[in-house]
C-alpha positions in Angstrom: 66.9 115.6 114.5 69.2 117.1 115.1 72.6 117.2 117.7 73.3 120.0 119.1 77.1 119.3 118.7 79.5 117.9 115.7 80.6 115.0 117.0 80.0 110.7 117.6 77.0 109.2 116.5 76.4 105.5 119.4 72.5 103.9 118.1 71.5 102.5 121.8 70.8 99.8 120.1 75.2 99.0 120.2 75.3 99.6 123.8 72.4 96.8 125.0 74.5 94.8 122.6 76.0 91.9 124.7 79.4 90.3 124.5 78.2 87.0 121.9 76.1 89.7 120.0 72.8 89.6 121.1 71.3 92.6 122.3 68.0 95.3 121.6 66.7 94.9 118.0 68.6 96.7 115.0 66.8 100.4 115.4 65.1 100.6 111.0 63.2 103.4 109.8 60.0 103.8 110.1 60.0 101.6 113.6 58.0 103.1 116.9 59.5 105.2 119.4 58.3 105.2 122.9 58.4 108.1 125.2 61.8 108.5 126.7 62.7 106.1 124.5 67.1 106.0 124.1 67.8 105.8 120.7 71.2 107.0 120.4 73.1 108.8 122.7 76.1 111.7 121.8 78.9 110.4 123.0 81.4 114.2 124.8 84.1 112.8 122.7 86.6 115.9 124.3 87.6 114.0 127.1 88.4 110.8 126.4 88.6 108.3 130.4 89.6 104.9 130.8 88.0 102.7 132.9 89.9 99.7 134.0 89.7 97.1 136.4 91.9 95.9 139.2 92.2 93.6 141.8 91.1 94.5 145.6 94.1 93.7 147.1 95.4 96.8 145.2 92.7 99.1 146.0 93.4 100.6 148.9 96.4 101.7 147.1 94.7 103.7 144.7 94.4 107.3 145.3 92.7 109.6 142.3 95.6 111.8 141.6 98.4 109.5 140.8 99.9 108.9 137.5 99.6 105.9 135.4 100.0 105.4 131.6 97.2 103.6 128.7 98.6 101.6 126.1 95.5 101.6 123.0 96.4 99.2 121.2 93.6 100.6 118.7 95.1 104.0 118.7 98.7 101.9 117.5 99.2 100.8 121.0 100.5 104.2 122.0 100.5 104.8 124.9 99.6 107.6 126.8 100.1 109.7 129.7 96.7 110.3 132.4 95.4 110.5 135.8 93.0 108.5 138.1 90.6 109.9 138.6 87.8 108.5 141.1 87.6 104.2 142.2 84.8 102.6 142.6 83.0 101.9 145.8 81.3 98.3 145.2 83.8 95.2 144.4 82.0 93.4 140.9 82.5 90.0 140.5 84.6 88.6 138.4 81.2 86.8 136.9 81.0 83.0 135.5 84.6 82.7 135.2 85.8 83.0 138.1 83.5 83.8 141.2 86.1 84.7 143.8 87.2 87.6 142.0 86.1 91.0 143.1 87.6 93.8 142.1 87.0 97.9 141.7 86.7 100.2 138.3 89.1 102.8 138.2 88.8 105.9 136.2 91.9 107.0 135.2 91.6 110.6 132.3 94.0 110.0 129.2 95.8 113.6 128.0 95.9 112.8 124.3 96.9 115.8 123.2 96.5 115.8 119.5 95.9 112.0 119.0 92.9 112.2 120.2 90.8 112.6 117.5 92.1 108.9 116.3 90.8 107.6 120.1 86.9 105.8 120.0 85.1 105.1 123.5 84.3 101.3 123.9 88.1 100.7 122.8 90.3 98.1 124.6 93.1 99.5 127.4 96.0 98.5 129.1 96.8 100.7 132.1 99.9 100.6 134.6 99.1 102.8 137.6 101.7 104.2 139.8 100.9 103.2 143.4 104.4 105.0 144.6 108.5 106.0 144.1 111.5 105.6 145.1 114.6 108.4 144.1 117.4 108.4 144.1 117.9 104.2 145.3 120.0 100.9 144.1 117.6 98.5 142.1 117.6 95.8 140.7 115.4 93.7 137.8 113.8 91.1 140.1 114.7 88.6 138.3 118.2 89.1 139.8 116.3 88.8 143.2 116.7 85.1 144.3 115.4 82.9 148.3 116.3 81.2 150.1 114.0 80.0 152.9 113.4 83.9 154.8 117.7 85.0 153.1 116.8 87.1 149.7 120.1 87.2 147.6 121.8 87.9 144.8 123.9 86.5 142.2 127.6 88.6 142.1 130.3 87.3 139.6 133.7 86.9 141.9 137.0 85.2 140.9 135.6 83.1 137.7 132.6 82.3 139.3 129.0 83.2 141.2 128.5 84.2 145.1 125.8 84.6 147.0 125.3 88.0 148.8 122.4 88.3 151.0 120.4 91.9 150.3 117.5 93.2 152.2 114.6 94.0 150.1 112.5 97.6 150.0 110.0 98.7 147.5 109.4 96.2 144.2 107.2 97.5 141.6 106.8 94.6 139.0 109.7 95.4 136.6 112.4 96.5 139.7 112.9 95.6 143.5 114.5 98.2 145.4 117.8 97.1 147.4 118.8 98.7 150.9 121.5 97.1 152.5 123.9 94.7 150.2 124.9 95.8 147.5 126.6 99.6 146.3 125.5 101.4 143.7 127.4 99.8 140.5 127.9 96.5 141.8 127.5 93.5 139.1 
């Protein structure tokens, strides 16, 4: 059997193998093959796509075309730019560990550039998807915002001590919080 083009060969037995090492019989010389039996797969590695799972609470905010960053540890922990291609229609269960957890699979196309040859199918990755952006905003690290009941505040140095300054919070990311009122640009 001759492959139609150069590339990577993945044996069907590798695809059938589960996480704990079980799976199909090893493909050995002399083994009988049935008609239409999958023997090998020739994955198209010219365009790499990351398949990531997101919690159902975020699924409604994901749209095709959103920017993403994909970090792949096996590629020297490089971070590659990407774009959301699609989001799964059905939520998947968290399995026996967390049967109540529901996640959707999001496909992110990776713009690998010069590093495309280093990427291989089934490498593990982490992805950050940009759900929105705020331009020209006063912002502080999320760790600088405190809560006292319904009141949000930050600590500002005043006369050698720190004073509570109530603030109104706008949008938040995992690292920054937009301050819509209460602080000015440059305040400590």
